[in-house]
C-alpha positions in Angstrom: 0.0 0.0 0.0 1.4 3.4 -0.9 1.0 6.4 1.3 1.2 10.0 0.0 2.2 13.0 1.9 -0.7 15.4 2.1 0.2 18.8 0.6 -2.0 21.7 1.7 -1.8 25.3 0.7 -3.9 28.1 2.2 -4.9 31.4 0.5 -6.8 34.4 1.8 -9.3 35.7 -0.8 -10.4 39.1 0.2 -13.4 39.9 -2.1 -15.4 36.7 -1.8 -18.9 37.8 -0.7 -21.3 35.0 -1.6 -21.7 31.3 -2.4 -21.4 32.1 -6.1 -18.1 33.8 -5.5 -16.9 30.7 -3.5 -18.0 28.4 -6.3 -16.1 30.5 -8.8 -12.9 30.3 -6.8 -13.4 26.6 -6.2 -13.9 25.9 -9.9 -10.8 27.9 -10.9 -8.6 26.0 -8.5 -10.0 22.6 -9.3 -9.2 23.3 -12.9 -5.5 23.1 -12.1 -3.9 19.7 -12.7 -2.8 18.3 -9.4 -5.4 19.9 -7.2 -7.3 17.2 -5.3 -9.7 19.2 -3.2 -10.7 22.8 -2.4 -12.5 24.0 0.8 -13.7 27.6 0.7 -14.9 29.3 3.9 -16.7 32.5 2.9 -16.9 33.9 6.5 -13.2 33.8 7.1 -12.3 34.2 3.4 -9.9 31.3 3.7 -9.4 28.7 1.0 -7.6 25.4 1.8 -6.3 23.5 -1.2 -5.3 19.9 -1.0 -2.8 18.9 -3.7 -1.9 15.5 -5.3 1.5 17.0 -6.1 3.4 20.1 -5.2 2.2 23.1 -7.2 3.8 26.5 -7.1 1.7 28.9 -5.0 1.9 31.5 -7.7 0.0 29.2 -10.0 -2.8 28.9 -7.4 -2.9 32.7 -6.8 -3.0 33.4 -10.5 -6.0 31.1 -11.0 -7.9 33.0 -8.3 -6.9 36.4 -9.7 -7.9 35.3 -13.2 -11.3 34.4 -11.8 -11.7 38.0 -10.6 -10.6 37.9 -7.0 -7.7 39.1 -4.9 -5.7 36.3 -3.3 -2.6 36.1 -1.1 -0.7 33.2 0.5 -1.1 32.9 4.3 
């Protein structure tokens, strides 16, 4: 049985205001090869991204920015 190290990255997305915004951010991130799961918390504006492989944080931030939101690594 193979075990994989869980890779998690966390972003703060400042201008998410509703469930539609959260879904847009989630869709943008899940479209990146290597992203396993995305959890968006609108109230804290925190997005936790579980990865299958290490992905440069800049790629994740760019996907969120391209979707129309401000993102930063925390």
